[in-house]
Every structure is written in structure tokens, then in C-alpha cells.
N, C-alpha and C positions, 0 to 999 in steps of 0.2 A: 302669168305673172308679168308686169309691166317693166322694163329695163330703163333706168334712168342713167343718163349720162354724167359723171362727175363733172367733166368739161363740156361746154356747148360746143366747143371748137374742135372740129374734127381731126385737125392738124396734130391735136396732141394727143390722138390714137395713132399717129406715125413716127413719134418723136423716139429717138433713143436715150437714152439715161444708163445709169451705174449697172442698172440689173438687165435691161433690155439693151444690150449694145450690140443693135445690129450692123454698126458700121466697123464693127472688128474685121479683120482679115479671115478667121476662120469662119465667123456666121457667114460672110460674103462666099467665101469657097462653097459651103454646105448650100445656099440658095442656088448657086449656078450649076450644081450637081442636081438638086431637086427640079431645076426648071427642064432638064432634059425630059422630052417626052410628054411635056405638059403643053397645052394649048391655048389654055384662059385663067383667069385668076381663079375661078373655080376648082377647074383641076390641078393647079398648084397648091391651093390651099388644102385639097384634100391630100395631095401629095405630103406635103409640110406635115400635115398631122399625122398622117399614118407612119412617117418616119422619126417622130418625137415619142408616137405612142408605143410603136411597136419595137423601135432599136435602142431607146434608151430606158432601161429598167425602172421600175419604181424601187427605191431603195429599200423599201419595207419587204419588199418581195423577193430581192435579190440578197439580202442582207447585209448589203453594203452600208458601213457606218459613216462615209463620208457625208458632206454637207457640203452641198454645192448651190448656188444663187444666182450668178451671172450667166447669163445666157450661152456666151461662148466658153464657159468653163463646163457649163451642164452638158453642151455638145460635144467637148474634147474628152470629158471624163467617162460619157455613156453613163450618167449617175444622177440622180437626183428624185424629190420626192413630187406630190404633185403641184406645189408652188412654183418649185424650181423649172418642173418641165413645161408650166404654165409660162415662164419667162423666156424658155429657150423658143417654145413654138410662137411667142408673140414676136419675138427678134426675127424669124424667119417670115413671118408673114409681113412685119410693117417693112423689113428690107425690100419686099416685092411690092411695096406700096398699098398694102391691104390695110385698113383700119382694125385694130385689134385693142381690145380691153382685157383687164382681169378682173375676175369676178369670183366671189366667193359663196359657198354654201357652210350651213353650220350643223353640226349634230350632235344629239343628245346621247347620254350613256343610259342604262336600262333604270335608271333614279329618277330621268329626267334633267340631270345637270348637263351643260355645255361640256362638250368632249372632246370634237375634232371641229376643226376648221379646215374645209378642203378649197384649194384652189383650182379654177379652171378659167377659160378664155372666153370672149364674145367677138366674133367676127362681122365685119360690114362688108360684104361683097357687093361689086358692081351690080347694078340693076334689082336690088333689095331694097326696101324700104325698112329695114327693121335689122337689128343686130341678132346673130345666130350664135347660142353658147355651143361650145365643144370643149370635151373633157379628154385631156390627154393622158392620164393617169397611167394607163395601160391596163391591159385587160388580164384575167386570170379567173378561175372557177368564179362563177357569180357575178361578175363582172364583165358586160359586153358594150363598152362605148364604141360608137361609130360617127364618123364624120357624116353630119346630117344639117340640111337646111329646112325649115318649116317645121318640122318634128323633132325634136331632141331626143337624142340618144346617148344619152349621160351615165357616167358609171353609178351613180344612185342618184336616180329620179325621187325627188321630194314630192310626196304625194299624201291623200288622208291618211294612210296606214303608215306613213313614215314619222320616224322621229326628228325629223331635219326642218331646214329654214333656207330658203334662197334668199340671199341678201341681194337687192334688186338694183345697187349701183354698179355702174362701169367705171372702173379705175383706169386712169391712164397711165399711172405709175403702181407697182406695188405697194399695197398698204403699210404705211409706216411700222406698225407694230409685228408685221408678218417680215417686212425687211431685216429689221434690227435682229429680230429672233434668227435669221438664217444667215445674217455677218457674223454674230456674236458664236453661234452656236460651236463648240469645240468637238462634237460629234454628233450622231445623230441621236443617242440616248439623252444628252446635255439638251437638244434641241426640244424632244417631246416635252422638257420641264419649264420649257421657257416661249414654246409657240403660244400665240393666243388661240383659245378655244371658241372665243366669238367675237364678233365686231360690236 
């Protein structure tokens, strides 16, 4: 699949906004902690990815009903769905000067109807002439996402046997419909009723 930048300007993929608030002191402190022991952009990106994947539980797995959407809040609360965790990882990477995009996958239910819109990120590491998608959702039985360049190691790969679609657009900011659902949700139960199921 060929990924397409929503914005041709790479600076857009380094920007801070309401959701990817990488100028927030808590985000900056987290970046400094993660930089310890890393030697380059690649090792830092892996450390940030594993931190978000492994130390911030996906709220479905943990049973947490709180809805977070701002990166600094996701990091502080240690809670979020895939979209929220993607905002947090994007903030940690952009704060370190690594261009990061938001991207999405859609999955159908057993009847072929749009059911789940999944959020992940794509990163543009130095020396690479392409974007590499990363999925910080969090591993569990049947899910083994890993940081990888070249060959994707996503939570749910889309292939001939899957009931999913990879959306090719690389967004500089969260998709407005996704962000609106996150911002207005009273709790995760409410979020499931308002989160878009397709783009």
C-alpha cells in the first residue's frame, strides 16, 4: 500500500496541536527520561514506542472507562484507546524532532458492516525515504505488534483473508470525526456509540 501525506510540508508532521501537545511539560519530561540510554533517532523511537505500547494499557484491556485524548493526559493517566495512545506516541516522537503522522485502519463485523476504526501512527526516521507504520495499541493474547521498519508488525495486519482496510492518508492532526468523538465522550461506553467506524 502506498501511503499519502495529507500535507506535503513535513513541518506539519512535527507540529503541536490540542491533541498532540508535545510542548506540555509532562510530555517533555517523559521525552527526557526516554532519551536516557538511546543513541540515535531510531533507538529513541523504539524506546518511545515500547513505552506507550507496554506501560499505557489499552482501556478495553484494563476495563478503564475513562476517555483520554490529549497526549499529556494519556501519559499522566496511563490510559487510552488506540487513538489516544497514538496521540501520545506522536507527541513523544515529534518532541524529539521525528516526523510522525496519524493513520487509520477500518475493520468490518461478521456481516461485512463497518465496525471498528483503529488508530496507529507512521514515522519518518532519518535515512529512510518512506514512512513506517507503528501500532502502539498494546499486546495481548493474539496481538503481537512490534516496532519495525521495512516489514510492518502491526496489531492487525490487513491482508487477503482479513476483513479490514488500510486507509492510505497520513494525517498531520487527528481526523476531526475521531477527535470530536474523543473530546465529547462521557466515558468509553458513550465513546463506542459515537466513534466513527469508517473514514
